[in-house]
N, C-alpha and C positions, 0 to 999 in steps of 0.2 A: 414370668421370665420367658416362657415360650413365646408369648405374644410379642415381647420386645425383640427376640431373635428373629421372628418372622417379619416384623416391621423393618428391622435393619436390613434383612435380606431383600425385601421388596424395594426398599429405598435404594440399595446398592444396584439392584437390577434396573430400576428406573434411571439411575444415573448412567449406567452403561448403555442403556437403550437410547438415551438422548445425547450421549457423547459424540456419536457419529455425525449427526446433523449439525451439532455445534461447531465441529471442526471442518465442516464442508462449506464455510462461507467463501465468497468469491476472493480470489487472490490476483494480484497483478502478475501477469505472465511476461509482459514485455512493455517497453516504452520507446518512444522516439522523441527526443534523443535517448539513446540507450543508457542504462545505468553505467556510470563511470566514463562515458564518452568524452572525448576532448574535441571541441569544435573551434574552428577559426571564425565562423560566422554564426550569429545568433539565429535560431530557428524562428519561423513565423507562426508555427503551430506546434502544439504538444499533442502526442497521440499516446494513449494508454490502453493496452489490451488486457482485459480481465478474463478469468476462467469461466465466467457466466455473465448474463445480462446485468446491467446496472441501470438504475433509474436516474435520468438526466435531471429531472426537476428537483431532486434533493441532493445532487452531487455538487462538489465544490473543488476547484483547482486553483492553487496560487503558485507563483514562481518568485522566489526571493533569492537575493545574492549578496555579494560583499557590500559592506557599508550600508546594510539594511535596504538596499535597492529592491524595489518590487515592480514587477512587470505588470502592465495592463493586461487583463485577461478578458477575452470576449465570451460570447455565448457558447455554452457546451453543446455538443451534438453527439449522438450515439448511433451507431449502426451495428446491431448485434452486440457483442461484448466489447466493441471498440469505442472508446470515448475520445473525441477530438475537441480541442479548444484553440482558437486563434489567440496569439499573444503579440504584444508590442514590446519588444525587448529594449531595455535601456539600462546601462550600468557598466561598471568597470570589468576588466578581465578578472576571472576567478571562478570559484565554485558556486554553482547555482543549485537550489533545491526545488524540485517540483513536488509540492505537498498536495495530496489528494484525500478527499473524504467522500466516499460514494456509498450509496445505499444499494445493496445487492437485491436480486430478484426476490429473495426470501424475506426482505425487509430489514436485514441487519446492516448496521453501519460499519464500514471498513475504512481504515485510514492508513496512510503510509507515506513514504518519501522515496523519490528516486533522484539521483544527483548526476550532474554533468558539469564540465568545465569549459568556460569560454577562454580562448587564448588571446583574444583581442576584445577591446571595449565594444559594447553594443551601443549603437547610435540611436537617438530618439527618432521616432517616425516623423517624416516630413523634412528631415535635414537635407540640405542640398548637397549633391555630390561635388567633389572638388578634384581638379586635375593636379593639385599640389600634392607633395608627399603626405603620407598618412599622418594625421594629427588627431588628438582626442576629439571625439564627437563627429568623426567622419563616418558616413554611412558605410556599412559593409554589405557584401552580397549575402543574401539570406538563404543560401543553399548549405545545409548541414553537411559536414564531412564525416566520413566513417571513422569509427573508433579504431585504434591500433589493434584491439582485440575483437575479431569479428564474432566471437561467440556471444550469445545473449547473456546478459547479466541479470541476476535476480535483484529485485528492489527490496528495500527494507519492508518487512511484514510486521505490522503492529497488531494483528489480530491475536486473540487469545488461543494458545495451543490446546490441544485436546488432552495431552498427557496428565495435567492436574486432575481432570475429571476421572480418568481411569484409575490413577493412584488413589484418589479419594474413595472411589467405589470399592476397590480392592481392600482398603483399610476398613471400611464399614463392613464388608463381607467377613473379614477376619475377626472383627469384634463380635459380630453376630454368631459366628461359628464358635468362637471362644466362650461366649456367654452360654450357649447351649451345652457345651462340654462341661463347663463348671457346674451348671445346673444339674446335669445328669450325675456327675460325681457326688454332688451334695445329696441327691436322692438315694444313692446306693449305700 
């Protein structure tokens, strides 16, 4: 019984020791367009800033919108913790999701989504400008406008939180201590 208690204690200690690094995966700190931004014109690139370096070769970014529209996404580039990807926007006005899956410097995969809204339809690349009043599929200027709320917004984080590991370790520790106490009472 004593061996079991010691084993449980060591297991709980190991879980606590590894809980810190498990929760230290990279996180999305900001994006451009910003989370929740409302834009009149579609951006020509997406920028994602992470809390640590990410590996470009194993990272993926997609942009999807209303009516299952999907933007063409170019080659990813990274400079430090900033990942940039050129995009060719096309689709109706509405909410768009920037879905990312990146590999952090420690080798763990992290994914999430940040959203923005286009208030006008995004025109396909190569469409000719017109002097006529705006009609569907008319090109728009590709300069993003600022969100009404200038504060940075956090993106959805889909990484596993650290608290389940801590709770599990505490429960295992309590079981171990309880087993030792029961064993001692049985010997007396």
